[in-house]
C-alpha positions in Angstrom: 37.6 215.7 247.7 34.1 217.4 248.6 34.9 220.9 249.5 31.4 222.0 250.3 31.6 219.5 253.6 34.6 221.4 254.5 33.1 224.8 253.7 30.1 223.5 255.7 31.8 222.4 259.1 33.2 226.2 258.9 30.1 227.5 258.7 28.3 225.8 261.2 31.5 226.4 263.7 30.9 230.2 263.0 27.6 229.7 264.3 28.2 228.0 267.7 31.0 230.9 268.1 28.4 233.6 267.9 30.8 236.6 268.1 34.5 236.6 268.0 37.8 235.1 266.3 39.0 231.9 265.8 42.8 231.4 264.8 43.8 227.6 264.2 47.5 226.9 262.7 48.2 224.3 260.7 51.0 221.5 262.4 54.7 223.2 261.7 57.4 221.1 259.3 59.6 219.1 261.7 63.6 218.3 260.9 64.8 215.1 261.5 68.1 215.7 261.2 70.7 218.8 259.7 68.8 219.8 256.9 65.8 216.6 256.6 62.8 216.9 257.8 60.0 214.2 258.9 57.5 213.8 256.0 55.0 216.4 256.9 51.7 215.8 257.9 49.1 218.6 258.3 47.3 219.2 262.2 44.3 217.6 262.2 41.9 220.4 263.7 43.3 222.4 260.8 42.9 220.2 258.2 39.6 219.3 259.5 38.4 222.9 258.8 39.9 223.7 255.6 41.3 220.5 253.1 44.3 222.2 253.0 47.2 220.2 253.1 50.5 223.0 252.8 52.5 223.6 255.7 52.6 227.8 257.2 49.2 228.3 256.8 46.8 229.4 259.8 43.0 229.6 259.5 41.2 232.5 260.8 37.2 232.5 261.1 35.7 235.8 262.5 32.2 235.6 263.5 29.3 238.1 263.6 27.3 240.2 261.6 30.1 239.7 258.9 31.5 236.5 259.0 33.9 235.1 257.1 36.9 232.5 257.0 40.4 233.8 255.9 43.2 231.7 255.1 46.7 232.7 255.2 49.2 230.6 253.0 52.5 230.5 251.8 52.7 232.8 248.9 52.9 231.0 245.2 56.9 230.7 244.0 57.7 229.0 241.1 61.1 228.7 242.0 60.5 227.0 245.4 57.9 224.8 243.4 61.0 223.5 240.9 62.3 221.9 244.5 59.3 221.3 246.6 56.4 220.6 244.4 53.4 222.4 243.5 52.1 225.9 246.0 48.4 227.0 245.7 49.3 230.4 246.7 46.7 232.6 248.3 44.5 233.5 245.4 44.3 229.8 244.2 43.6 228.2 247.8 41.0 230.9 248.0 39.5 229.9 244.8 40.0 225.8 244.9 39.2 225.7 248.9 36.0 228.2 249.0 37.6 230.5 251.2 36.1 234.1 251.8 39.5 235.6 251.8 43.4 234.2 251.3 46.7 236.4 252.0 50.5 235.3 251.8 51.4 233.6 255.3 54.1 236.4 255.7 51.2 239.0 256.6 49.5 237.2 259.1 51.1 239.0 262.2 50.7 242.3 261.0 46.9 241.6 260.3 46.1 239.7 263.2 45.8 242.7 265.8 43.4 244.5 263.3 41.6 241.2 263.4 41.4 241.0 267.3 40.6 244.5 267.8 36.9 244.8 269.6 36.3 241.0 269.5 34.3 239.8 272.5 36.1 236.4 272.4 39.3 235.0 270.8 39.5 231.1 269.9 42.3 229.2 270.3 43.7 226.0 271.6 46.5 228.0 273.9 49.2 225.7 275.7 49.2 223.6 272.4 52.1 225.2 270.7 54.2 227.8 272.5 55.7 229.4 269.8 52.4 230.3 268.0 51.5 231.4 271.6 53.9 233.9 271.4 52.9 235.3 268.3 48.9 235.3 269.5 49.9 237.2 272.8 52.1 239.7 270.7 48.9 240.2 268.8 46.5 240.4 271.6 49.3 243.5 273.5 49.2 245.1 270.6 45.5 245.5 270.3 45.2 246.8 274.1 48.7 249.3 273.7 45.5 251.2 271.5 43.0 251.3 274.2 43.3 255.4 274.0 42.7 254.9 270.2 39.0 253.4 271.5 40.2 249.8 270.7 40.2 247.2 273.3 41.7 243.1 273.2 39.0 239.9 273.7 38.1 239.6 277.5 37.9 235.8 277.1 39.7 232.9 275.6 38.2 229.7 274.9 39.8 226.6 273.7 38.4 226.0 270.0 39.6 222.1 270.0 36.5 221.7 272.5 33.7 223.0 269.8 35.5 221.3 267.0 36.2 217.7 269.7 32.4 217.7 269.5 32.0 218.1 265.7 34.4 215.5 264.8 32.9 213.0 266.6 29.7 212.3 265.2 31.2 211.4 260.8 30.1 212.6 258.2 29.4 210.6 255.0 32.3 211.8 253.5 34.6 211.0 256.3 32.9 207.7 256.5 33.7 206.8 253.0 37.4 207.3 253.1 37.8 205.4 256.5 35.9 202.5 255.0 38.6 203.0 252.0 41.4 202.8 254.6 39.8 199.8 256.7 39.7 197.7 253.6 43.5 198.6 252.7 44.4 197.7 256.3 42.3 194.5 256.2 44.2 193.1 252.8 47.3 194.2 254.7 46.7 192.1 257.4 45.7 189.2 255.2 49.1 189.8 253.6 51.2 189.9 256.3 49.4 186.2 257.6 50.4 185.1 254.1 53.9 186.3 254.6 54.6 184.7 257.8 56.7 181.5 258.8 59.2 180.5 261.2 62.8 182.1 260.5 61.6 185.3 259.1 61.9 188.7 261.0 59.4 190.8 262.1 60.6 193.8 260.0 59.7 191.3 256.8 56.3 191.1 257.8 56.1 194.8 258.5 57.6 195.1 255.2 54.2 193.4 253.7 52.0 195.6 255.5 53.8 198.6 254.1 53.5 197.7 250.6 50.0 196.6 250.8 49.3 199.7 252.8 51.2 201.7 250.1 49.7 200.0 246.7 46.4 200.5 248.0 47.2 204.3 248.0 47.4 204.7 251.8 49.7 207.8 252.0 51.0 206.7 255.8 50.7 204.0 258.0 48.5 205.8 261.0 50.8 205.2 263.7 54.3 202.6 264.4 53.1 199.3 263.2 53.6 196.5 266.1 54.7 193.4 264.7 55.5 191.3 267.9 56.2 187.6 267.6 56.5 185.6 271.0 57.2 187.2 274.4 57.1 190.8 272.3 53.3 190.3 272.1 53.3 191.0 275.6 54.5 194.3 275.7 51.7 196.7 274.6 53.4 199.5 272.6 56.4 197.4 271.2 58.2 199.0 267.9 61.2 197.7 267.4 60.2 195.2 265.1 63.4 193.2 265.0 63.2 189.8 266.2 62.9 186.6 264.5 59.9 184.7 264.1 60.1 181.2 266.2 57.9 177.9 265.4 55.2 177.2 268.1 54.8 181.4 269.0 52.2 183.5 268.2 52.3 187.0 266.1 50.5 189.9 267.1 50.2 192.6 264.7 48.7 196.0 265.3 48.7 198.3 262.1 46.5 200.5 260.2 47.0 202.8 257.5 46.0 206.6 257.1 44.1 207.6 253.8 43.9 211.1 253.1 44.1 212.0 256.9 41.9 209.6 258.3 43.1 206.6 260.4 42.1 202.6 260.7 43.5 200.4 263.8 43.0 196.8 263.5 44.9 194.2 265.8 45.0 190.4 264.7 46.8 187.4 266.5 47.6 184.3 264.6 50.0 181.2 264.8 53.5 181.7 263.4 53.2 178.1 261.6 50.0 178.4 260.5 48.4 176.6 263.8 47.1 177.1 267.1 48.1 174.9 270.2 45.6 174.5 272.8 46.4 176.7 275.0 46.7 179.5 272.3 43.5 178.6 270.9 41.7 178.4 274.2 43.0 182.4 275.4 42.3 183.4 271.9 38.6 182.1 271.9 38.5 183.6 275.3 39.4 187.0 274.0 37.3 186.7 271.0 34.7 186.0 273.2 35.4 189.4 275.0 35.6 191.4 271.8 31.7 189.8 270.8 30.7 190.8 274.1 32.1 194.0 273.8 30.5 194.8 270.3 27.0 193.1 271.5 26.7 196.7 273.8 27.4 199.2 271.0 24.4 200.8 270.2 22.8 203.9 270.4 21.8 204.7 274.2 24.4 202.8 275.6 27.5 204.3 277.6 31.2 204.6 276.2 31.9 201.9 279.5 29.3 199.5 278.7 31.4 197.6 275.8 34.6 197.9 278.3 32.6 196.3 281.3 31.2 193.4 279.1 34.5 192.9 277.9 36.2 192.9 281.5 33.4 190.8 282.7 33.7 188.0 279.9 37.9 188.3 280.4 37.4 187.8 284.0 35.3 184.7 284.0 37.5 183.0 281.2 40.1 183.2 283.1 38.5 181.6 286.2 37.9 178.8 283.8 41.2 178.2 282.7 42.5 178.7 286.2 44.7 181.3 285.7 42.3 183.5 288.2 40.9 182.1 291.5 37.8 183.0 293.6 34.3 184.3 292.5 33.7 186.5 289.0 32.2 189.1 291.3 35.8 189.2 293.9 37.5 188.9 290.7 36.1 192.3 289.1 35.9 193.9 292.6 39.4 193.4 293.4 40.7 194.1 289.3 43.1 191.0 289.5 41.9 190.8 286.0 44.1 193.5 285.4 47.2 191.3 285.5 46.5 189.7 282.6 44.8 192.4 281.1 45.6 196.4 281.7 44.0 198.8 279.2 41.0 200.1 277.9 38.9 198.5 275.3 38.6 201.0 272.7 39.2 204.2 271.7 37.5 206.8 269.4 38.9 207.1 265.4 38.9 209.5 263.1 41.6 211.8 261.5 43.8 210.8 264.9 44.3 207.5 266.0 42.9 208.1 269.5 40.6 210.6 268.2 39.1 213.8 269.4 36.3 213.6 271.7 35.9 213.7 275.7 34.5 210.1 276.9 32.7 211.3 279.9 30.3 214.7 279.9 30.8 216.0 283.4 31.0 212.9 285.6 28.9 210.8 283.7 29.9 208.3 280.8 29.1 209.5 277.2 26.2 208.0 275.4 26.9 206.2 272.4 25.4 207.7 269.1 25.0 207.2 265.1 27.9 208.2 263.2 30.5 207.6 266.3 33.3 205.6 265.3 35.4 203.6 267.8 38.0 200.7 268.1 37.2 197.6 269.8 40.2 195.7 271.3 40.0 193.5 274.2 43.5 191.9 274.6 45.3 189.2 277.1 48.7 189.0 278.1 50.2 186.8 280.0 53.9 186.7 281.1 56.0 184.2 282.6 55.3 184.0 286.9 55.7 180.5 289.0 51.6 180.6 289.3 50.9 180.4 285.8 51.2 176.9 283.8 54.2 176.9 281.5 52.0 176.2 278.4 50.6 179.6 279.0 53.6 181.7 279.0 54.6 184.4 276.8 50.9 184.0 275.0 50.0 187.7 274.0 46.5 188.2 272.0 44.7 191.5 271.1 41.8 191.5 268.5 40.8 194.5 267.2 38.2 196.1 265.1 36.9 199.5 264.1 33.2 199.7 264.8 30.5 202.6 263.3 27.7 203.1 265.7 24.8 202.7 263.1 21.0 203.5 264.0 20.4 199.9 265.2 23.5 198.8 266.5 27.1 198.7 264.7 28.9 198.2 261.7 32.5 196.4 262.2 34.4 198.2 259.2 37.3 196.4 259.3 35.6 192.5 259.2 37.6 191.7 256.1 40.4 191.2 258.1 40.2 187.1 258.8 39.7 186.6 262.4 37.8 183.5 263.3 40.5 180.6 263.5 39.3 178.4 260.8 39.6 181.5 258.8 43.2 182.8 259.9 44.5 178.7 259.7 42.7 178.5 256.3 44.2 181.7 254.9 47.7 180.8 256.0 47.4 176.7 254.9 46.7 178.4 251.5 49.7 180.8 251.6 52.6 177.8 252.7 50.8 175.3 250.0 
């Protein structure tokens, strides 16, 4: 881990703050039931600036003439380490993660009023966590109670997330190396899932292959709940039950990616359960693949966020007209948005520490221009439910194809390209596995 990269981020934020105090807590632990907790996952904003993974921690940044970074964390406790594992403690955390100062988390509420006193601005994510907000308000009120002693509380409160969002949009080399590795692990997981798929198996059996490949590759968690959707289930965009049997002649849509050192990957592939696409399946698949190619061609510096989506929609609409699933002219279908019957979501999202990563898509009323270092997904789809005006051969065909694209100086790099995507490649992988 490159600790200097994290310290550089803190210094960059401090420079933007100019004067004031930023208070950024990590995520709380969450009880799953009784005395059992969900696996712990740190807050993305906190981690981006600190590299610190333990719960019960707060980062405070003081900007101004004597700027400093302060970590509040759990005390070193050998007895608790026997039960719960290693703790850095304040001294260890300060040295390991290059903070200027570190204190026990037990001192946070006591020390916060003094840190806020006589500062012009508080940078915090008010409204994100009501319980933590109450602690902030209590500290502010303690400062206000000392006005006759010459203290004053911050007169402005700014959302620190908005400032960090802009930083997180552009990935540095440390982040890109991690995301490329996560993409490689996930691509191998999708290949393994293709090899394991057979008629008569269940969606959860294929999901188990994904989880095995994620963990075997070094990933700590799935980046999100895996979608393993056979047949009609592929037409449910956020299907996660993953408990149905896979039937001969159906397609299987898998939307799954691992998380590595906090960074997400996000891949979708759709392939035939029996290893061979039928004629209608092949036609719709080629349509979605062409729409993705049209979107990818628009990903380069200077293009705006919406342009890949618009290109995908145009390709999909024309293809749906060619397949007689829609009627009319291309301009008419685009203007009426009739295509949304079969394609109802956007073509991508930012990707990073969060699957739907930080960052605005518009600046004011204008779609944001793409610049090198941005990472986004490209995921057009087509979902055809049974209907009287739809030929039966197309019923329950749900297809999505998704890759992770890095904006480069002259175009884009698909960091998930190792996951088979062309029809001939997918059929070859499955044929070899079946043999």
